[in-house]
C-alpha positions as CSV (number, residue, x, y, z in Angstrom):
1,M,0.0,0.0,0.0
2,K,2.8,2.4,0.8
3,K,4.4,1.7,-2.5
4,W,1.2,2.8,-4.4
5,F,0.8,5.9,-2.3
6,L,4.4,6.9,-3.1
7,L,4.0,6.3,-6.8
8,I,0.8,8.3,-6.9
9,F,2.4,11.1,-4.9
10,V,5.5,11.3,-7.2
11,F,3.2,11.3,-10.3
12,L,1.1,14.1,-8.9
13,V,4.1,16.2,-7.9
14,S,5.8,15.8,-11.3
15,C,2.6,16.7,-13.1
16,S,2.0,19.8,-11.1
17,H,5.4,21.3,-12.0
18,T,5.4,20.6,-15.7
19,P,4.6,23.7,-17.7
20,N,1.7,23.3,-20.1
21,I,3.0,23.5,-23.7
22,V,-0.3,22.3,-25.3
23,G,-1.6,24.8,-27.8
24,K,-0.4,26.8,-30.8
25,W,2.6,29.1,-30.5
26,Q,4.0,31.5,-33.1
27,E,7.4,33.2,-33.4
28,P,6.7,36.9,-33.3
29,G,7.1,38.7,-36.7
30,T,7.4,35.4,-38.6
31,I,5.2,32.7,-40.1
32,S,7.1,30.1,-37.9
33,S,4.8,28.3,-35.5
34,I,4.6,25.1,-33.5
35,E,1.4,23.4,-32.2
36,F,1.5,20.8,-29.4
37,G,-1.4,18.5,-29.0
38,Q,-2.5,16.9,-25.7
39,D,-2.0,13.5,-27.4
40,G,1.8,14.0,-27.6
41,T,1.9,15.1,-31.2
42,F,3.1,18.3,-32.7
43,T,3.2,20.2,-36.0
44,A,5.7,22.9,-36.8
45,I,6.0,25.4,-39.7
46,D,9.3,27.1,-40.4
47,N,9.9,30.6,-41.9
48,M,10.0,29.1,-45.4
49,G,6.6,27.5,-44.9
50,M,8.0,23.9,-44.6
51,V,5.7,21.8,-42.4
52,V,7.0,18.9,-40.2
53,S,5.2,16.8,-37.7
54,G,5.9,14.1,-35.2
55,S,5.6,13.4,-31.5
56,Y,7.0,15.0,-28.3
57,T,7.8,13.7,-24.9
58,I,8.5,15.7,-21.8
59,L,11.6,13.9,-20.4
60,A,12.1,15.8,-17.1
61,K,11.5,19.2,-15.7
62,G,12.3,21.6,-18.5
63,K,13.5,18.9,-21.0
64,I,11.8,17.9,-24.2
65,R,12.3,15.3,-26.9
66,L,10.9,15.9,-30.4
67,L,10.6,13.0,-32.9
68,I,10.2,14.5,-36.4
69,R,8.8,12.1,-39.0
70,Y,9.8,12.7,-42.6
71,Q,8.4,11.0,-45.7
72,N,11.2,9.3,-47.7
73,F,13.8,10.2,-45.0
74,D,15.0,8.9,-41.7
75,D,13.2,10.3,-38.6
76,E,15.0,13.0,-36.7
77,I,15.3,13.3,-32.9
78,I,15.8,16.7,-31.3
79,I,16.4,17.2,-27.6
80,G,16.2,20.5,-25.9
81,N,15.1,22.6,-22.9
82,F,11.8,24.4,-22.7
83,A,10.3,27.0,-20.4
84,V,6.8,28.6,-20.3
85,Q,6.3,32.0,-18.8
86,D,2.8,33.4,-19.1
87,D,2.1,33.3,-22.9
88,E,5.8,32.8,-24.0
89,L,7.4,29.5,-24.8
90,T,11.2,29.3,-25.1
91,L,12.9,26.3,-26.7
92,T,16.7,25.9,-26.5
93,L,18.0,23.1,-28.8
94,D,20.8,21.0,-27.4
95,D,22.6,20.3,-30.7
96,N,23.3,23.9,-31.6
97,R,22.1,25.9,-28.6
98,E,19.6,27.7,-30.9
99,V,17.0,29.6,-28.8
100,L,13.5,29.9,-30.2
101,T,10.9,32.1,-28.6
102,Y,7.2,31.8,-29.3
103,K,4.0,33.5,-28.2
104,K,0.8,31.6,-27.5
105,I,-1.6,32.6,-30.3
106,N,-4.8,31.0,-28.9
107,N,-6.2,28.9,-26.2
108,T,-8.2,26.4,-28.2
109,I,-8.4,22.9,-26.8
110,Y,-6.3,20.5,-28.8
111,K,-6.5,16.8,-29.4
C-alpha cells in the first residue's frame, strides 16, 4: 500500500510542476509556428513554410524530446530545454544551442 501511495504522490508532484505547452505558438514577426497536442503530437511550420510533424515527450522538468517524422527520409530526434512563462514558450535546442521564442496565439483545446 505504501508503494502505491508513493508512486501516486510522485506522479502528482511531477505533473504539477510541468509547464503546459499544449496549444499553438508563433514566433513573433514570422510565419514560424509550432502546435503541441494533448495526445503527444506536434506540427511545426518554419519561416520558409515547410511543415514537419511528429511526437513529443517531456523527459524531465524543462527537458523535451521531439521526434520528427519525414516521408522518404529517416526520422530526426531533437532534444532541448523548454520554459513557459505566461504566454511565452522558449525552446533551446541541445545540438546547436539555438534559442527559439514563441508567443501563444490562442487557447483552443487540442486533441
